[in-house]
ZAKE-338745 format. One line per field, with one value per residue (C-alpha): x, y, z; residue number from 0; residue in one letter. Coordinates in steps of 0.05 Angstrom, whole numbers, plus 5000, padded with zeros to 4 digits. Example, Ala and Ser with C-alpha at 12.3 -4.5 7.8 and 13.67 -1.06 7.14 Angstrom:
! ZAKE-338745
X 5246,5273
Y 4910,4979
Z 5156,5143
k 0,1
r A,S
This chain:
! ZAKE-338745
X 5634,5649,5692,5710,5745,5681,5639,5686,5684,5608,5606,5652,5610,5546,5576,5599,5529,5496,5545,5536,5461,5456,5501,5462,5394,5404,5341,5319,5319,5391,5417,5453,5438,5506,5530,5520,5572,5624,5673,5724,5684,5629,5661,5693,5627,5586,5635,5612,5546,5482,5464,5398,5421,5380,5408,5379,5384,5378,5336,5285,5217,5204,5273,5257,5191,5227,5282,5244,5215,5284,5314,5257,5267,5343,5334,5279,5315,5385,5395,5364,5405,5470,5448,5425,5486,5443,5448,5411,5459,5452,5488,5481,5481,5498,5560,5579,5556,5610,5579,5509,5536,5571,5507,5464,5418,5365,5314,5308,5298,5325,5328,5370,5398,5472,5514,5588,5581,5551,5481,5427,5358,5315,5266,5198,5158,5093,5120,5103,5159,5140,5179,5145,5156,5230,5241,5202,5245,5308,5285,5266,5333,5372,5333,5361,5430,5450,5451,5512,5555,5618,5621,5569,5544,5574,5524,5529,5468,5483,5472,5430,5404,5331,5343,5380,5326,5272,5308,5309,5234,5219,5264,5249,5227,5300,5319,5312,5323,5275,5298,5289,5302,5303,5289,5325,5320,5393,5433,5499,5497,5540,5539,5474,5512,5558,5553,5499,5461,5386,5342,5274,5287,5301,5287,5339,5398,5364,5342,5414,5431,5368,5384,5455,5427,5377,5434,5472,5416,5369,5416,5408,5335,5350,5337,5383,5388,5393,5383,5363,5381,5315,5343,5385,5330,5268,5224,5236,5220,5159,5133,5136,5104,5164,5157,5161,5235,5255,5257,5295,5249,5246,5178,5186,5191,5213,5254,5214,5220,5195,5201,5206,5180,5221,5159,5096,5045,5028,5045,5121,5129,5105,5110,5117,5056,5059,5092,5168,5198,5270,5269,5308,5268,5205,5227,5261,5200,5155,5197,5201,5126,5110,5153,5118,5049,5061,5068,5011,5041,4997,4987,4961,4933,5002,5036,4989,5000,5076,5071,5029,5067,5120,5127,5100,5093,5169,5183,5135,5172,5243,5232,5192,5139,5079,5033,5034,5035,4968,4959,4903,4887,4845,4802,4786,4720,4712,4727,4797,4796,4858,4857,4857,4915,4872,4854,4927,4949,4894,4910,4985,4979,4955,5020,4990,5017,4975,4967,4919,4890,4836,4766,4789,4825,4759,4749,4800,4789,4776,4851,4861,4820,4858,4914,4861,4824,4889,4901,4832,4827,4866,4810,4787,4726,4695,4696,4725,4718,4711,4685,4614,4609,4555,4604,4657,4604,4584,4655,4658,4596,4614,4605,4667,4710,4724,4780,4807,4847,4898,4932,4999,4994,4920,4898,4826,4813,4764,4724,4700,4650,4591,4528,4533,4513,4574,4629,4704,4708,4648,4684,4748,4710,4684,4755,4783,4728,4742,4817,4803,4758,4812,4867,4876,4843,4901,4957,4970,5008,4966,4975,5018,4994,4929,4910,4916,4879,4821,4820,4819,4760,4721,4722,4657,4657,4691,4658,4708,4784,4821,4887,4942,4992,5063,5132,5182,5238,5207,5206,5190,5130,5107,5110,5068,5015,5010,5006,4949,4915,4922,4891,4834,4821,4816,4772,4727,4722,4704,4644,4629,4626,4574,4534,4535,4508,4455,4431,4426,4388,4337,4326,4275,4263,4293,4361,4356,4343,4405,4448,4418,4434,4506,4515,4501,4556,4506,4530,4484,4457,4477,4410,4415,4485,4458,4401,4452,4497,4438,4419,4491,4497,4437,4468,4495,4570,4611,4683,4738,4804,4862,4919,4978,5019,5090,5089,5165,5164,5098,5094,5035,4984,4943,4936,4916,4863,4844,4852,4853,4913,4906,4949,4979,4990,4985,5031,5053,4994,4938,4879,4839,4774,4748,4677,4684,4609,4594,4662,4675,4729,4734,4795,4762,4707,4649,4690,4741,4796,4840,4828,4890,4913,4940,4880,4860,4793,4776,4795,4752,4693,4702,4696,4633,4599,4603,4588,4551,4527,4482,4544,4585,4591,4614,4564,4613,4598,4651,4657,4655,4689,4682,4747,4756,4772,4728,4671,4619,4560,4508,4536,4539,4466,4442,4483,4451,4381,4397,4423,4361,4315,4351,4348,4272,4260,4298,4259,4193,4212,4234,4169,4128,4170,4164,4089,4081,4122,4080,4015,4040,4058,3988,3954,4001,3987,3913,3919,3958,3907,3852,3888,3894,3820
Y 6046,6035,5977,5987,5919,5883,5921,5901,5828,5828,5857,5803,5748,5778,5778,5705,5684,5719,5688,5616,5624,5649,5594,5541,5563,5581,5606,5567,5630,5644,5576,5586,5536,5511,5524,5468,5412,5415,5367,5390,5366,5320,5253,5276,5303,5242,5196,5228,5198,5201,5255,5271,5305,5351,5351,5414,5465,5540,5546,5492,5520,5459,5468,5541,5520,5468,5514,5550,5483,5451,5509,5506,5431,5442,5495,5459,5392,5420,5403,5334,5321,5332,5278,5229,5242,5255,5319,5357,5374,5403,5397,5450,5408,5468,5488,5415,5378,5324,5301,5297,5258,5210,5199,5191,5249,5253,5302,5359,5363,5294,5277,5217,5185,5172,5139,5123,5065,5111,5115,5081,5099,5152,5196,5160,5180,5178,5224,5298,5349,5382,5401,5347,5292,5310,5307,5242,5212,5234,5202,5137,5134,5148,5093,5040,5026,4988,5055,5076,5016,5037,4977,4955,4883,4850,4815,4740,4737,4695,4722,4672,4668,4660,4590,4567,4593,4561,4495,4504,4519,4455,4411,4439,4370,4350,4411,4422,4497,4549,4605,4680,4716,4790,4819,4883,4933,4919,4881,4859,4868,4810,4827,4855,4910,4933,5005,5005,5060,5046,5087,5103,5062,5109,5053,5006,5039,5031,4960,4940,4949,4910,4852,4848,4838,4787,4747,4747,4723,4681,4620,4612,4598,4546,4596,4609,4679,4697,4757,4765,4819,4829,4870,4809,4757,4794,4735,4700,4763,4778,4706,4712,4781,4829,4855,4928,4914,4889,4955,5019,5077,5137,5116,5100,5026,4983,4918,4855,4795,4724,4659,4588,4534,4470,4424,4414,4421,4490,4527,4535,4606,4662,4735,4786,4831,4880,4949,4944,4940,4959,4915,4850,4810,4824,4777,4725,4719,4715,4658,4618,4627,4601,4539,4527,4539,4489,4435,4461,4442,4410,4452,4436,4477,4473,4501,4560,4576,4573,4619,4670,4666,4717,4790,4811,4884,4889,4855,4902,4963,4936,4909,4969,4922,4950,4897,4828,4764,4731,4655,4618,4549,4502,4457,4393,4356,4283,4260,4291,4321,4363,4432,4434,4463,4522,4541,4535,4581,4633,4636,4638,4697,4739,4734,4695,4633,4572,4515,4457,4414,4361,4366,4343,4410,4441,4393,4431,4501,4529,4523,4580,4626,4610,4661,4714,4701,4709,4777,4806,4788,4850,4885,4850,4895,4864,4793,4732,4733,4668,4661,4637,4562,4575,4616,4561,4510,4556,4552,4477,4467,4506,4473,4439,4448,4518,4569,4601,4666,4688,4755,4749,4778,4760,4694,4703,4674,4699,4641,4630,4574,4564,4522,4452,4472,4516,4487,4494,4552,4585,4577,4605,4667,4678,4671,4722,4771,4761,4771,4837,4859,4841,4878,4930,4893,4880,4930,4952,5016,5074,5074,5129,5129,5160,5094,5054,5108,5103,5027,5035,5083,5047,4983,4992,4921,4950,5017,5042,5051,5056,5092,5087,5144,5123,5154,5100,5142,5124,5049,5025,5072,5053,4979,4994,5033,4981,4926,4962,4970,4895,4878,4928,4898,4828,4853,4886,4821,4783,4830,4825,4749,4755,4802,4750,4696,4742,4762,4689,4671,4725,4698,4643,4580,4536,4569,4564,4490,4483,4515,4467,4409,4432,4439,4365,4350,4323,4339,4381,4358,4393,4429,4451,4479,4516,4546,4569,4600,4635,4667,4687,4721,4765,4795,4866,4860,4909,4893,4946,4960,4970,5010,5053,5112,5133,5209,5214,5175,5197,5273,5279,5233,5293,5320,5252,5243,5317,5323,5394,5420,5423,5463,5402,5366,5290,5253,5182,5143,5184,5147,5172,5135,5145,5131,5115,5115,5184,5213,5239,5225,5222,5247,5267,5242,5286,5312,5340,5290,5263,5191,5149,5078,5092,5053,4988,4990,5062,5048,4985,5023,5080,5030,4999,5066,5073,5003,4966,5020,4971,4930,4990,5005,5076,5133,5181,5190,5210,5280,5275,5323,5332,5338,5411,5399,5339,5342,5314,5278,5315,5383,5360,5338,5403,5443,5408,5421,5494,5502,5467,5511,5575,5551,5538,5604,5643,5609,5624,5698,5701,5670,5720,5778,5753,5743,5815,5840,5798,5823,5895,5884,5858,5916,5966,5934,5938,6010,6029,5993,6033,6097,6078,6064
Z 5836,5762,5736,5662,5660,5682,5631,5574,5598,5600,5530,5504,5538,5508,5438,5447,5472,5413,5364,5389,5396,5325,5298,5336,5310,5237,5205,5143,5099,5120,5094,5029,4973,4946,4876,4824,4822,4766,4734,4787,4848,4822,4836,4901,4930,4908,4945,5011,5033,4992,4941,4908,4845,4801,4730,4698,4642,4657,4593,4614,4638,4682,4713,4729,4761,4803,4828,4885,4907,4907,4947,4999,5007,5015,5069,5108,5106,5117,5191,5184,5121,5160,5211,5157,5112,5050,5009,4955,4898,4828,4761,4706,4642,4598,4638,4657,4595,4603,4669,4638,4578,4625,4665,4601,4618,4563,4593,4643,4701,4717,4791,4813,4876,4880,4934,4945,4895,4842,4812,4854,4826,4793,4829,4822,4761,4801,4856,4855,4849,4914,4975,5016,4965,4956,5032,5036,4981,5019,5084,5050,5014,5078,5115,5067,5094,5031,4994,5035,5013,4976,4930,4880,4881,4819,4774,4766,4719,4657,4587,4549,4478,4460,4431,4494,4540,4496,4506,4582,4583,4545,4590,4659,4685,4688,4730,4805,4803,4779,4732,4740,4675,4658,4589,4566,4508,4490,4437,4466,4542,4564,4639,4666,4703,4647,4623,4569,4532,4538,4492,4522,4585,4643,4693,4662,4698,4766,4750,4733,4806,4827,4781,4807,4878,4852,4820,4886,4932,4888,4883,4959,4945,4890,4834,4775,4744,4670,4625,4551,4501,4465,4408,4390,4399,4374,4356,4423,4464,4422,4432,4508,4513,4510,4439,4464,4482,4413,4376,4390,4404,4451,4479,4552,4571,4629,4629,4640,4687,4682,4721,4695,4742,4751,4748,4708,4765,4737,4674,4666,4641,4688,4668,4724,4710,4768,4762,4760,4830,4849,4911,4897,4949,4908,4853,4897,4942,4880,4851,4915,4927,4858,4871,4938,4909,4853,4907,4952,5020,5073,5136,5206,5264,5297,5235,5233,5306,5295,5235,5271,5338,5316,5330,5262,5285,5295,5229,5193,5219,5210,5140,5116,5086,5049,5077,5110,5071,5055,5063,5028,5056,5014,5060,5023,5030,5050,4979,4988,4918,4903,4872,4796,4757,4735,4807,4829,4773,4786,4860,4849,4802,4861,4901,4958,4993,4976,5026,5036,5091,5099,5129,5198,5205,5225,5284,5325,5297,5367,5380,5329,5374,5439,5426,5409,5474,5511,5477,5490,5564,5585,5622,5686,5693,5630,5655,5620,5544,5505,5435,5433,5422,5371,5329,5332,5311,5254,5226,5237,5195,5132,5065,5038,4999,5024,5030,5094,5086,5137,5134,5170,5240,5246,5277,5254,5185,5133,5105,5034,5023,4977,4971,4945,4874,4867,4823,4835,4786,4822,4889,4859,4835,4906,4933,4883,4902,4976,4968,4932,4989,5040,5003,5060,5117,5165,5180,5109,5095,5070,4994,4964,4892,4867,4834,4898,4938,4889,4898,4973,4973,4918,4959,4998,5028,5090,5104,5155,5154,5220,5206,5259,5257,5276,5278,5260,5289,5356,5341,5412,5416,5347,5365,5427,5387,5332,5384,5419,5351,5339,5407,5396,5327,5357,5413,5362,5323,5386,5396,5322,5326,5382,5337,5281,5327,5356,5287,5265,5328,5311,5241,5256,5298,5244,5250,5326,5320,5276,5330,5381,5335,5326,5401,5408,5356,5306,5235,5194,5127,5062,5058,5131,5118,5058,5101,5152,5099,5066,5133,5146,5078,5093,5156,5147,5155,5196,5176,5182,5146,5194,5165,5187,5162,5182,5189,5181,5117,5086,5088,5040,5072,5098,5028,4998,5051,5049,5124,5154,5192,5267,5316,5351,5284,5277,5323,5340,5368,5336,5305,5246,5229,5158,5137,5063,5051,5080,5063,5133,5184,5260,5298,5364,5410,5433,5491,5443,5460,5404,5385,5397,5413,5482,5509,5475,5509,5489,5416,5414,5445,5394,5337,5368,5376,5300,5277,5333,5382,5420,5438,5463,5537,5522,5519,5486,5413,5362,5335,5259,5212,5137,5097,5080,5007,4997,4948,4996,4962,5005,4985,4914,4914,4948,4899,4839,4867,4879,4808,4781,4822,4799,4727,4732,4769,4716,4660,4693,4702,4630,4606,4647,4620,4547,4558,4580,4521,4473,4504,4501,4427,4411,4447,4413,4345,4356,4378,4314,4272,4304,4289,4215,4211
k 0,1,2,3,4,5,6,7,8,9,10,11,12,13,14,15,16,17,18,19,20,21,22,23,24,25,26,27,28,29,30,31,32,33,34,35,36,37,38,39,40,41,42,43,44,45,46,47,48,49,50,51,52,53,54,55,56,57,58,59,60,61,62,63,64,65,66,67,68,69,70,71,72,73,74,75,76,77,78,79,80,81,82,83,84,85,86,87,88,89,90,91,92,93,94,95,96,97,98,99,100,101,102,103,104,105,106,107,108,109,110,111,112,113,114,115,116,117,118,119,120,121,122,123,124,125,126,127,128,129,130,131,132,133,134,135,136,137,138,139,140,141,142,143,144,145,146,147,148,149,150,151,152,153,154,155,156,157,158,159,160,161,162,163,164,165,166,167,168,169,170,171,172,173,174,175,176,177,178,179,180,181,182,183,184,185,186,187,188,189,190,191,192,193,194,195,196,197,198,199,200,201,202,203,204,205,206,207,208,209,210,211,212,213,214,215,216,217,218,219,220,221,222,223,224,225,226,227,228,229,230,231,232,233,234,235,236,237,238,239,240,241,242,243,244,245,246,247,248,249,250,251,252,253,254,255,256,257,258,259,260,261,262,263,264,265,266,267,268,269,270,271,272,273,274,275,276,277,278,279,280,281,282,283,284,285,286,287,288,289,290,291,292,293,294,295,296,297,298,299,300,301,302,303,304,305,306,307,308,309,310,311,312,313,314,315,316,317,318,319,320,321,322,323,324,325,326,327,328,329,330,331,332,333,334,335,336,337,338,339,340,341,342,343,344,345,346,347,348,349,350,351,352,353,354,355,356,357,358,359,360,361,362,363,364,365,366,367,368,369,370,371,372,373,374,375,376,377,378,379,380,381,382,383,384,385,386,387,388,389,390,391,392,393,394,395,396,397,398,399,400,401,402,403,404,405,406,407,408,409,410,411,412,413,414,415,416,417,418,419,420,421,422,423,424,425,426,427,428,429,430,431,432,433,434,435,436,437,438,439,440,441,442,443,444,445,446,447,448,449,450,451,452,453,454,455,456,457,458,459,460,461,462,463,464,465,466,467,468,469,470,471,472,473,474,475,476,477,478,479,480,481,482,483,484,485,486,487,488,489,490,491,492,493,494,495,496,497,498,499,500,501,502,503,504,505,506,507,508,509,510,511,512,513,514,515,516,517,518,519,520,521,522,523,524,525,526,527,528,529,530,531,532,533,534,535,536,537,538,539,540,541,542,543,544,545,546,547,548,549,550,551,552,553,554,555,556,557,558,559,560,561,562,563,564,565,566,567,568,569,570,571,572,573,574,575,576,577,578,579,580,581,582,583,584,585,586,587,588,589,590,591,592,593,594,595,596,597,598,599,600,601,602,603,604,605,606,607,608,609,610,611,612,613,614,615,616,617,618,619,620,621,622,623,624,625,626,627,628,629,630,631,632,633,634,635,636,637,638,639,640,641,642,643,644,645,646,647,648,649,650,651,652,653,654,655,656,657,658,659,660,661,662,663,664,665,666,667,668,669,670,671,672,673,674,675,676
r X,X,X,X,X,X,X,X,X,X,X,X,X,X,X,X,X,X,X,X,X,X,X,X,X,X,X,X,X,X,X,X,X,X,X,X,X,X,X,X,X,X,X,X,X,X,X,X,X,X,X,X,X,X,X,X,X,X,X,X,X,X,X,X,X,X,X,X,X,X,X,X,X,X,X,X,X,X,X,X,X,X,X,X,X,X,X,X,X,X,X,X,X,X,X,X,X,X,X,X,X,X,X,X,X,X,X,X,X,X,X,X,X,X,X,X,X,X,X,X,X,X,X,X,X,X,X,X,X,X,X,X,X,X,X,X,X,X,X,X,X,X,X,X,X,X,X,X,X,X,X,X,X,X,X,X,X,X,X,X,X,X,X,X,X,X,X,X,X,X,X,X,X,X,X,X,X,X,X,X,X,X,X,X,X,X,X,X,X,X,X,X,X,X,X,X,X,X,X,X,X,X,X,X,X,X,X,X,X,X,X,X,X,X,X,X,X,X,X,X,X,X,X,X,X,X,X,X,X,X,X,X,X,X,X,X,X,X,X,X,X,X,X,X,X,X,X,X,X,X,X,X,X,X,X,X,X,X,X,X,X,X,X,X,X,X,X,X,X,X,X,X,X,X,X,X,X,X,X,X,X,X,X,X,X,X,X,X,X,X,X,X,X,X,X,X,X,X,X,X,X,X,X,X,X,X,X,X,X,X,X,X,X,X,X,X,X,X,X,X,X,X,X,X,X,X,X,X,X,X,X,X,X,X,X,X,X,X,X,X,X,X,X,X,X,X,X,X,X,X,X,X,X,X,X,X,X,X,X,X,X,X,X,X,X,X,X,X,X,X,X,X,X,X,X,X,X,X,X,X,X,X,X,X,X,X,X,X,X,X,X,X,X,X,X,X,X,X,X,X,X,X,X,X,X,X,X,X,X,X,X,X,X,X,X,X,X,X,X,X,X,X,X,X,X,X,X,X,X,X,X,X,X,X,X,X,X,X,X,X,X,X,X,X,X,X,X,X,X,X,X,X,X,X,X,X,X,X,X,X,X,X,X,X,X,X,X,X,X,X,X,X,X,X,X,X,X,X,X,X,X,X,X,X,X,X,X,X,X,X,X,X,X,X,X,X,X,X,X,X,X,X,X,X,X,X,X,X,X,X,X,X,X,X,X,X,X,X,X,X,X,X,X,X,X,X,X,X,X,X,X,X,X,X,X,X,X,X,X,X,X,X,X,X,X,X,X,X,X,X,X,X,X,X,X,X,X,X,X,X,X,X,X,X,X,X,X,X,X,X,X,X,X,X,X,X,X,X,X,X,X,X,X,X,X,X,X,X,X,X,X,X,X,X,X,X,X,X,X,X,X,X,X,X,X,X,X,X,X,X,X,X,X,X,X,X,X,X,X,X,X,X,X,X,X,X,X,X,X,X,X,X,X,X,X,X,X,X,X,X,X,X,X,X,X,X,X,X,X,X,X,X,X,X,X,X,X,X,X,X,X,X,X,X,X,X,X,X,X,X,X,X,X,X,X,X,X
């Protein structure tokens, strides 16, 4: 029996299903890129959420090259952009010249971030203009909730003349507050946030917003905030290292920052020498750290345990830090000699926290290892783990004075000591070298710039890098994975400490006798300590850099590391181990399973199979892979030999051929001569 009514109803339902299905799953290539903003809708649109705006000219070749990349980024990021309330917009500076004049656009293409309060910052100069980098910039911008605020922070920075600031520098002993001061390529900027035309200073507009925030929060840390117009006070700015800001030019420059200490324990005037940062806390933390370091606070075992007994993993993720703080503790000898002014200044220039303690600090050093022992005793099948008493005694008997370096989040210190003949400047050189080696040692973010990547891979002190992949959108999972990595790292160090003791015991009977002497709590002589240190220095070290990368924030890490694509991709919890010496990486074990931090024990055993195989309980080796695009040294050497062989072979063939020709010529000549005769 036929029911026309039901057929019509089914057809209508089918059309509705197709319509809603299609509207729910819009294909990327069907998403229409919106028309450029104009004077009619520019301000209205920018008041809604965040906007990454491309100011362009239709006659600019670079703009034309960017257009398909921009459109691809818009389409791929469209659905996510709606959720994050951040949008890709464009302005045609030929058709809407008034907008570009108002925004001081001086080149094309010019990519900027805007929020409800107006201009926020420029697209980073060092970032590529690629689809991945544009999306990464959008995600990072949306993650900062301050960008969505509708009102700008008003600047309370005080405009000061060069002469007035010179007077403050000379009379800082009478002041309790330190002074943060910014230097600008301007002549009459009274308020640091007032609308100003900066020639050749693209970063100045972004930094105005930064300095306003600095002026709001720095006074809470007992720091006053000022700014100087360098075009008005040329001689003063030139005297203090900011001559490039005194003259108008179109060569690119950045504003400068300095700090003036409120005491004479170290030099008073400090110039900020790192690349310009747009994070206000960078300058406030730098200033407060300099004030603290100038006093070199005393620290105890209890203080260290309090500092480290925090959930640093959570703070790392929530604060979006690049790395943990580094603390350097100066351990005084029995003469109780304080650090010199020169050493204090050299250490403070490295952005580390400087502390001090006396020689009795080492008497209870085993208390530092108690929290680590608690962490690593997670596997009952391995038995109770306690640090070897010989290793503890080894630390207790280091030559003093010495330095102990703590990276925040790591209870285990790196120790810098020298033989008795080493002066304070000699010990300082050893410390600076060690700090450079430890740059990426504990839970640092994978660098994003080419320069920093080169530094990472040129540092061969630590041969291996363990890279933890996380997805910060899944914060609880990321905390778990980073926590497991932390435990595995401590567990690895526990085994490594046993390796150190075993190697020393194998050295000779004299070193064995020194360990026996230490076990009876008899203090070693200076010469005996030197013998012990000399033997320790000869041991092949197996330290490791532990780092992480957020796959939602850093979309280009695979390209920077030259990792191949894999069907399942790289997901939260994955581990990548990189051998910097051989230029190879490990992502799987011999069974083909992905390396990850789901199991603390398996991760620790994976590390031991590479570095200390005789200490590993696992019989599963790792499956190495060479980066597809890497210029591997072995291939390079083989290639050179092949080219050399081909070159020699060709020359020998040529010589034989020429020899035959020559011989034929002689025979022919003789034959012609015979005919003439």
